[in-house]
C-alpha positions as a LaTeX table, in Angstrom:
\begin{tabular}{lrrr}
\hline
Residue & $x$ (\AA) & $y$ (\AA) & $z$ (\AA) \\
\hline
Met1 & $-40.81$ & 83.61 & $-42.57$ \\
Ser2 & $-41.03$ & 84.17 & $-46.20$ \\
Thr3 & $-40.43$ & 87.52 & $-47.88$ \\
Pro4 & $-43.43$ & 88.90 & $-49.92$ \\
Thr5 & $-43.02$ & 88.63 & $-53.62$ \\
Pro6 & $-43.67$ & 91.63 & $-55.90$ \\
Lys7 & $-46.99$ & 91.44 & $-57.67$ \\
Ser8 & $-47.30$ & 91.78 & $-61.49$ \\
Lys9 & $-49.28$ & 94.59 & $-62.84$ \\
Thr10 & $-49.90$ & 92.81 & $-65.98$ \\
Leu11 & $-51.23$ & 89.69 & $-64.34$ \\
Ala12 & $-53.37$ & 91.76 & $-61.95$ \\
Thr13 & $-54.95$ & 93.56 & $-64.88$ \\
Trp14 & $-55.73$ & 90.51 & $-66.73$ \\
Leu15 & $-57.07$ & 88.77 & $-63.68$ \\
Ala16 & $-59.43$ & 91.69 & $-63.13$ \\
Val17 & $-60.61$ & 91.38 & $-66.83$ \\
Leu18 & $-61.07$ & 87.61 & $-66.68$ \\
Gly19 & $-61.96$ & 86.87 & $-63.21$ \\
Gly20 & $-62.73$ & 90.19 & $-61.69$ \\
Thr21 & $-66.34$ & 89.46 & $-61.05$ \\
Leu22 & $-65.31$ & 86.69 & $-58.69$ \\
Gly23 & $-62.56$ & 88.89 & $-57.10$ \\
Ala24 & $-59.62$ & 87.02 & $-58.57$ \\
His25 & $-57.55$ & 90.31 & $-58.87$ \\
Arg26 & $-58.20$ & 91.15 & $-55.21$ \\
Phe27 & $-57.25$ & 87.67 & $-54.05$ \\
Tyr28 & $-54.05$ & 87.93 & $-56.09$ \\
Leu29 & $-53.10$ & 91.31 & $-54.64$ \\
His30 & $-54.36$ & 91.13 & $-51.06$ \\
Gly31 & $-54.61$ & 87.39 & $-50.22$ \\
Leu32 & $-57.49$ & 85.21 & $-49.15$ \\
Lys33 & $-58.16$ & 87.30 & $-46.01$ \\
Asp34 & $-59.38$ & 90.35 & $-48.06$ \\
Pro35 & $-62.97$ & 91.04 & $-47.13$ \\
Ile36 & $-63.64$ & 93.07 & $-50.23$ \\
Ala37 & $-62.54$ & 90.11 & $-52.46$ \\
Trp38 & $-65.12$ & 87.92 & $-50.63$ \\
Leu39 & $-67.85$ & 90.43 & $-51.50$ \\
His40 & $-67.49$ & 89.73 & $-55.22$ \\
Pro41 & $-68.70$ & 86.24 & $-55.83$ \\
Leu42 & $-72.04$ & 86.47 & $-54.20$ \\
Pro43 & $-73.62$ & 89.31 & $-56.35$ \\
Thr44 & $-72.02$ & 87.80 & $-59.40$ \\
Leu45 & $-73.75$ & 84.41 & $-58.75$ \\
Val46 & $-76.94$ & 86.17 & $-57.99$ \\
Gly47 & $-76.82$ & 87.84 & $-61.34$ \\
Leu48 & $-75.94$ & 84.50 & $-63.01$ \\
Ala49 & $-79.03$ & 83.00 & $-61.27$ \\
Gly50 & $-81.15$ & 85.78 & $-62.96$ \\
Val51 & $-79.69$ & 84.88 & $-66.38$ \\
Ile52 & $-80.51$ & 81.15 & $-65.68$ \\
Arg53 & $-83.95$ & 82.05 & $-64.60$ \\
Met54 & $-84.54$ & 84.10 & $-67.75$ \\
Arg55 & $-83.33$ & 81.26 & $-69.95$ \\
Asn56 & $-85.60$ & 78.71 & $-68.18$ \\
Leu57 & $-88.69$ & 80.84 & $-67.51$ \\
Gly58 & $-88.57$ & 83.37 & $-70.45$ \\
Gln59 & $-88.55$ & 87.13 & $-70.55$ \\
Asp60 & $-91.66$ & 87.53 & $-68.41$ \\
Asp61 & $-90.00$ & 86.57 & $-65.19$ \\
Thr62 & $-89.89$ & 89.72 & $-62.99$ \\
Val63 & $-87.27$ & 88.40 & $-60.63$ \\
Ser64 & $-84.75$ & 87.82 & $-63.44$ \\
Trp65 & $-85.41$ & 91.46 & $-64.51$ \\
Leu66 & $-84.05$ & 92.54 & $-61.15$ \\
Leu67 & $-81.21$ & 90.02 & $-61.00$ \\
Ile68 & $-79.60$ & 90.42 & $-64.31$ \\
Pro69 & $-78.51$ & 94.14 & $-63.91$ \\
Ile70 & $-76.64$ & 92.97 & $-60.76$ \\
Leu71 & $-74.44$ & 90.85 & $-62.92$ \\
Gly72 & $-73.96$ & 93.88 & $-65.38$ \\
Ala73 & $-72.99$ & 95.93 & $-62.50$ \\
Met74 & $-70.46$ & 93.39 & $-61.20$ \\
Ile75 & $-68.93$ & 92.95 & $-64.67$ \\
Ser76 & $-68.68$ & 96.76 & $-64.95$ \\
Val77 & $-67.01$ & 96.98 & $-61.43$ \\
Ala78 & $-64.51$ & 94.32 & $-62.47$ \\
Met79 & $-63.68$ & 96.24 & $-65.73$ \\
Phe80 & $-63.36$ & 99.47 & $-63.86$ \\
Ser81 & $-60.81$ & 97.74 & $-61.54$ \\
Ala82 & $-58.90$ & 96.41 & $-64.44$ \\
Ile83 & $-58.65$ & 99.93 & $-65.89$ \\
Leu84 & $-57.48$ & 101.34 & $-62.51$ \\
Ile85 & $-54.87$ & 98.62 & $-62.03$ \\
Gly86 & $-53.73$ & 98.89 & $-65.64$ \\
Leu87 & $-53.34$ & 102.68 & $-65.60$ \\
Thr88 & $-51.51$ & 102.81 & $-62.31$ \\
Asn89 & $-48.02$ & 104.27 & $-63.09$ \\
Asp90 & $-45.04$ & 101.88 & $-62.38$ \\
Glu91 & $-43.68$ & 103.86 & $-59.41$ \\
Arg92 & $-46.88$ & 103.87 & $-57.51$ \\
Trp93 & $-47.38$ & 100.12 & $-58.25$ \\
Ala94 & $-43.80$ & 99.42 & $-56.90$ \\
Glu95 & $-44.72$ & 101.39 & $-53.77$ \\
Arg96 & $-47.92$ & 99.44 & $-53.15$ \\
His97 & $-47.27$ & 95.94 & $-54.52$ \\
Gly98 & $-43.50$ & 95.87 & $-55.22$ \\
Ala99 & $-42.50$ & 94.34 & $-51.89$ \\
Gly100 & $-39.44$ & 96.63 & $-51.59$ \\
His101 & $-38.29$ & 96.17 & $-55.25$ \\
Gly102 & $-37.88$ & 99.09 & $-57.52$ \\
Pro103 & $-40.24$ & 99.99 & $-60.35$ \\
Gln104 & $-40.34$ & 97.68 & $-63.38$ \\
Ala105 & $-41.37$ & 98.53 & $-66.75$ \\
Thr106 & $-44.57$ & 96.51 & $-67.59$ \\
Gly107 & $-44.80$ & 96.96 & $-71.32$ \\
Trp108 & $-47.99$ & 96.56 & $-73.38$ \\
Gly109 & $-49.61$ & 93.79 & $-71.28$ \\
Pro110 & $-51.56$ & 96.07 & $-68.96$ \\
Val111 & $-52.38$ & 98.54 & $-71.80$ \\
Leu112 & $-54.08$ & 95.74 & $-73.86$ \\
Gly113 & $-55.87$ & 94.67 & $-70.74$ \\
Val114 & $-57.19$ & 98.24 & $-70.25$ \\
Val115 & $-58.47$ & 98.37 & $-73.84$ \\
Val116 & $-60.28$ & 95.08 & $-73.52$ \\
Ala117 & $-61.74$ & 96.19 & $-70.14$ \\
Leu118 & $-62.85$ & 99.42 & $-71.66$ \\
Phe119 & $-64.76$ & 97.76 & $-74.42$ \\
Leu120 & $-66.29$ & 95.17 & $-72.30$ \\
Gly121 & $-67.11$ & 97.40 & $-69.38$ \\
Ala122 & $-68.65$ & 100.15 & $-71.62$ \\
Gly123 & $-70.73$ & 97.55 & $-73.56$ \\
Val124 & $-71.99$ & 95.70 & $-70.48$ \\
Leu125 & $-72.86$ & 98.94 & $-68.58$ \\
Met126 & $-74.80$ & 100.27 & $-71.65$ \\
Gly127 & $-76.45$ & 97.01 & $-72.12$ \\
Ser128 & $-77.45$ & 96.74 & $-68.45$ \\
Ile129 & $-78.83$ & 100.19 & $-68.32$ \\
Ala130 & $-80.77$ & 99.61 & $-71.56$ \\
Phe131 & $-82.18$ & 96.26 & $-70.30$ \\
Gly132 & $-83.18$ & 97.73 & $-66.92$ \\
Gly133 & $-84.87$ & 100.75 & $-68.45$ \\
Gln134 & $-86.71$ & 98.66 & $-71.07$ \\
Lys135 & $-88.01$ & 96.20 & $-68.38$ \\
Tyr136 & $-89.00$ & 99.12 & $-66.00$ \\
Phe137 & $-90.99$ & 100.86 & $-68.81$ \\
Glu138 & $-92.69$ & 97.42 & $-69.77$ \\
Trp139 & $-93.58$ & 96.93 & $-66.19$ \\
Gln140 & $-95.08$ & 100.43 & $-65.90$ \\
Lys141 & $-97.20$ & 99.77 & $-69.02$ \\
Lys142 & $-98.48$ & 96.47 & $-67.60$ \\
Arg143 & $-99.64$ & 97.99 & $-64.27$ \\
Pro144 & $-103.35$ & 97.93 & $-63.74$ \\
Leu145 & $-105.20$ & 101.34 & $-64.06$ \\
Trp146 & $-106.14$ & 101.40 & $-60.38$ \\
Arg147 & $-102.36$ & 101.44 & $-59.45$ \\
Gln148 & $-101.37$ & 104.20 & $-61.66$ \\
Arg149 & $-100.72$ & 107.70 & $-60.21$ \\
Pro150 & $-103.86$ & 109.84 & $-60.35$ \\
Trp151 & $-101.97$ & 112.96 & $-61.38$ \\
Thr152 & $-100.89$ & 111.20 & $-64.71$ \\
Lys153 & $-104.46$ & 110.75 & $-65.88$ \\
Ala154 & $-105.76$ & 113.16 & $-68.44$ \\
Leu155 & $-108.39$ & 115.66 & $-67.15$ \\
\hline
\end{tabular}
């Protein structure tokens, strides 16, 4: 029986930044049997399908309006995970993923990963909210008059 090896906080942070939408950081930390890691790829691929639909069918495709924010949410979740991993102090990291080894100084690797994740996550989250809001209000404007709420009509 093999002994578990300690997991690198730097590698886990950068896996979350670069492959977090597919659950790469969870697979690294918890193995292939982690059910939460297997929940990451499907919404990411659904969101990518929305991007492909919009590229092929144009901006008037209503289905892509609904699918693209899912990709934005998955990217934001991955960046949030990278921030949490990177900001975990070394002692707590050693307790959870050190495999019995003492805490090791991690240096600047996780900090740089957190900075990148913060920029990417904030930008994608703001863009997703703006995109979703814009498409919602455009959809409201296009609704026929008979489907509008009667209390919004001027008296």
